[in-house]
C-alpha positions as CSV (number, residue, x, y, z in Angstrom):
1,M,-146.9,-121.6,-62.0
2,A,-148.4,-122.7,-58.9
3,A,-151.9,-122.7,-57.6
4,N,-152.5,-119.4,-55.6
5,D,-152.0,-121.2,-52.6
6,G,-148.4,-120.4,-51.2
7,S,-147.3,-123.7,-51.9
8,K,-144.6,-121.9,-54.2
9,K,-141.7,-120.8,-52.4
10,D,-138.6,-119.2,-53.1
11,S,-135.1,-121.3,-53.0
12,P,-133.6,-120.7,-49.9
13,L,-131.1,-118.3,-52.4
14,E,-133.4,-116.8,-54.4
15,G,-135.3,-115.5,-50.8
16,M,-131.5,-114.5,-49.4
17,I,-131.0,-112.8,-52.6
18,N,-134.8,-111.0,-52.8
19,S,-134.3,-110.2,-48.6
20,L,-130.8,-108.5,-49.5
21,S,-132.4,-106.3,-52.6
22,V,-134.9,-105.3,-50.0
23,A,-132.4,-104.5,-47.2
24,V,-130.5,-102.5,-49.8
25,T,-133.5,-100.4,-50.8
26,N,-134.3,-99.5,-47.4
27,F,-130.7,-98.7,-46.3
28,Q,-131.1,-95.3,-47.8
29,P,-127.7,-94.5,-48.6
30,L,-126.8,-97.1,-49.8
31,N,-129.8,-97.2,-52.4
32,D,-129.0,-93.9,-53.0
33,G,-125.5,-94.9,-54.6
34,K,-126.9,-97.3,-56.7
35,K,-129.2,-94.4,-58.1
36,W,-126.1,-92.7,-58.6
37,L,-124.0,-95.4,-60.4
38,A,-127.0,-96.3,-62.6
39,K,-127.2,-93.0,-63.9
40,V,-123.2,-92.8,-63.9
41,Q,-123.2,-96.1,-66.3
42,A,-126.1,-94.5,-68.4
43,G,-123.8,-91.5,-69.3
44,G,-124.5,-88.1,-70.6
45,Y,-128.9,-88.4,-72.1
46,A,-131.5,-86.3,-72.3
47,E,-133.4,-86.9,-69.5
48,G,-137.0,-85.6,-70.5
49,E,-136.5,-87.6,-73.9
50,M,-135.6,-90.9,-71.6
51,S,-138.8,-90.2,-69.1
52,A,-140.8,-89.2,-72.2
53,K,-139.9,-92.9,-73.9
54,L,-140.5,-94.4,-70.5
55,D,-144.2,-93.1,-70.5
56,Q,-144.6,-94.7,-73.7
57,Y,-144.0,-97.8,-73.0
58,I,-146.1,-97.9,-69.7
59,Q,-149.2,-95.7,-70.8
60,N,-149.4,-97.7,-73.9
61,N,-148.9,-101.3,-72.6
62,P,-151.1,-103.6,-69.9
63,V,-148.1,-104.8,-68.6
64,V,-144.1,-103.8,-68.6
65,V,-141.2,-105.9,-67.8
66,F,-138.0,-103.9,-68.0
67,S,-135.7,-106.5,-68.1
68,W,-132.0,-107.4,-68.6
69,S,-132.2,-110.9,-71.3
70,R,-130.2,-112.7,-69.0
71,C,-131.0,-111.9,-65.9
72,P,-132.4,-115.1,-63.9
73,F,-135.3,-113.2,-61.9
74,C,-136.2,-111.3,-65.1
75,V,-136.5,-114.8,-67.0
76,K,-138.3,-115.9,-64.1
77,A,-141.4,-113.2,-64.0
78,K,-141.3,-113.6,-68.0
79,A,-141.9,-117.2,-68.0
80,A,-144.4,-116.5,-65.4
81,L,-146.6,-113.9,-67.2
82,K,-146.1,-116.1,-70.0
83,S,-147.8,-118.8,-68.5
84,M,-150.6,-116.9,-67.6
85,N,-150.9,-116.4,-71.1
86,A,-150.5,-112.5,-69.9
87,D,-150.0,-109.9,-72.8
88,F,-147.0,-108.1,-71.7
89,L,-144.7,-105.9,-73.6
90,A,-140.5,-106.9,-72.2
91,V,-138.2,-104.1,-72.4
92,E,-135.2,-105.8,-72.8
93,L,-132.6,-103.0,-71.6
94,D,-129.2,-104.5,-72.1
95,Q,-130.2,-105.0,-76.0
96,M,-130.6,-101.1,-76.8
97,P,-128.5,-98.4,-76.8
98,E,-130.9,-96.1,-74.5
99,G,-131.0,-99.0,-71.9
100,A,-128.9,-98.0,-69.3
101,A,-130.3,-94.1,-69.7
102,L,-133.9,-95.9,-68.8
103,R,-132.9,-97.6,-66.2
104,A,-131.6,-94.5,-64.7
105,E,-135.3,-92.9,-65.1
106,L,-136.7,-96.0,-63.6
107,A,-134.5,-95.8,-60.9
108,K,-136.0,-92.5,-60.2
109,R,-139.3,-93.0,-60.6
110,T,-139.3,-96.3,-58.2
111,N,-136.1,-96.1,-55.9
112,R,-135.3,-99.0,-57.5
113,T,-132.5,-100.4,-59.8
114,S,-132.7,-103.8,-60.2
115,M,-134.2,-105.5,-62.7
116,P,-137.3,-106.5,-63.2
117,N,-138.5,-103.6,-62.9
118,I,-143.0,-104.7,-63.7
119,W,-145.7,-102.4,-64.2
120,I,-149.1,-103.4,-64.2
121,S,-151.7,-100.5,-65.3
122,Q,-149.1,-98.0,-65.3
123,K,-147.9,-98.9,-61.7
124,P,-144.8,-100.1,-60.5
125,I,-145.3,-103.6,-58.9
126,G,-141.3,-104.4,-57.9
127,G,-139.2,-106.8,-59.5
128,C,-140.0,-110.5,-59.5
129,N,-140.3,-111.3,-56.4
130,D,-139.9,-107.9,-54.0
131,G,-141.5,-104.8,-53.9
132,P,-144.1,-106.5,-53.7
133,G,-143.5,-108.5,-56.7
134,L,-144.7,-110.7,-59.4
135,L,-144.7,-114.2,-58.0
136,T,-145.2,-112.3,-54.3
137,L,-148.9,-111.2,-55.7
138,D,-149.4,-114.5,-57.2
139,R,-149.2,-116.7,-54.2
140,K,-151.3,-114.3,-52.7
141,G,-153.9,-114.3,-55.2
142,E,-153.7,-110.9,-56.3
143,L,-152.1,-110.8,-59.6
144,R,-154.6,-112.6,-62.1
145,P,-157.1,-110.1,-60.8
146,M,-154.8,-107.3,-61.3
147,L,-153.6,-108.6,-65.1
148,Q,-157.4,-109.1,-66.0
149,S,-158.3,-105.2,-64.6
150,A,-155.4,-104.0,-66.9
151,G,-156.9,-105.7,-70.0
152,A,-153.9,-108.4,-69.9
153,L,-155.9,-111.6,-69.9
C-alpha cells in the first residue's frame, strides 16, 4: 500500500471504470434499473430475513466487505485491508446461496449494486475507489483513523 501522500493513482482503466460507476449511480433511472435487476436476479426471498442477516454482519464486525470472490476491485480492496493488518469480515456473496438476495438488500440500503460494498463502523463507505471508497480514503489519509476508531487496527 502506498503512503498516504496521494502518490498512488488508479490505472487509467480503473479510473474510467470508477467514473462510469459514479455516473451510473448518479443517473437515477439507470441506477433504479440496476437495483431492480439485482432484485430480479435474487428471485423471491424473505426481505426481512435478509435485512436482519445484513444487520448481523454489519453490527457484529468493525469492517465488512461484501464481495464477489473474483471481482478485481474486491480482491484489491481486501488486499489493501490485509496489508494494513485490519480486522475485517469478507462476505463472498457469489459463494453463498443467499448472496444475490443480500446484494439486493444492500442495493436498497446504499443505492449501489456494484461490488465491493464496504462498511466501517456500521457505515457504508462505498467500494474500492468510489463512494468515496476504501483506496480513496487511504490516499486522503482518512482510512487508518477510521479503522482505528472502529477497533479494526
